[in-house]
C-alpha positions in Angstrom: -13.1 45.6 62.6 -13.5 49.3 61.7 -10.2 50.5 63.5 -6.9 48.6 64.0 -3.7 49.4 65.4 -0.2 48.6 63.8 3.1 48.8 65.8 6.6 47.7 65.8 8.7 46.1 68.5 12.5 45.1 68.7 12.5 41.6 70.1 16.0 42.0 71.3 16.6 38.6 70.0 19.2 38.0 67.0 18.3 41.5 65.6 14.9 40.7 64.9 12.0 43.2 64.6 8.3 42.1 65.0 5.2 44.1 63.7 1.6 43.5 64.1 -1.8 44.7 63.3 -4.5 44.2 65.9 -8.4 44.6 65.7 -9.2 47.5 68.0 -12.4 46.1 69.7 -11.4 42.3 69.6 -7.5 43.2 70.1 -7.2 39.9 67.8 -3.9 39.7 66.1 -5.1 40.0 62.2 -1.5 39.8 60.9 1.9 39.8 62.0 5.7 39.2 61.0 9.1 38.9 61.9 11.4 41.0 59.9 15.4 41.8 59.8 14.4 45.8 59.0 11.8 47.8 60.5 10.8 49.9 57.4 7.8 51.3 55.5 8.2 48.3 52.9 7.5 45.8 55.7 4.6 47.8 57.1 2.9 48.0 53.8 3.5 44.4 53.3 1.5 43.4 56.4 -1.2 46.1 55.4 -1.6 44.2 52.0 -1.6 40.9 53.9 -4.6 42.4 56.1 -6.6 43.7 53.4 -6.1 40.5 51.4 -7.3 38.2 54.3 -10.1 40.6 55.5 -11.2 43.0 53.0 -13.9 41.4 51.6 -15.3 40.5 55.1 -15.2 44.0 57.0 -13.0 46.7 55.2 -10.8 48.6 57.8 -11.4 52.3 57.8 -8.9 53.4 60.2 -5.3 52.0 60.9 -3.8 53.7 64.1 -0.2 54.1 64.4 2.4 56.2 66.1 3.4 57.8 62.9 7.1 56.4 63.3 9.4 56.3 60.0 8.5 52.7 59.4 5.1 54.2 58.2 6.2 56.6 55.8 8.4 59.3 54.8 9.1 62.1 57.4 10.6 65.7 56.8 13.5 67.4 58.3 14.7 70.9 58.2 13.6 73.9 55.9 14.4 72.1 52.6 11.9 69.3 53.6 14.8 66.5 53.3 13.0 63.2 53.6 14.2 60.8 56.2 13.3 57.3 57.2 
């Protein structure tokens, strides 16, 4: 469990978004959730749940993501206006 993957998926049902964190080698779903909003707050919520469940066993060194706006603030333009 030194690496994990986090990603969001639009279920296409009832405007529900799904996010999961998988172990890199095992591909085991470590934590997952369904949400109405695909955002940074809910991404952090899942990371916190993963740390709470598995942090004492094997702390994860790296979490791989696609750098989407759900994972943090992004900058646009010369004035570095935040988006996402």
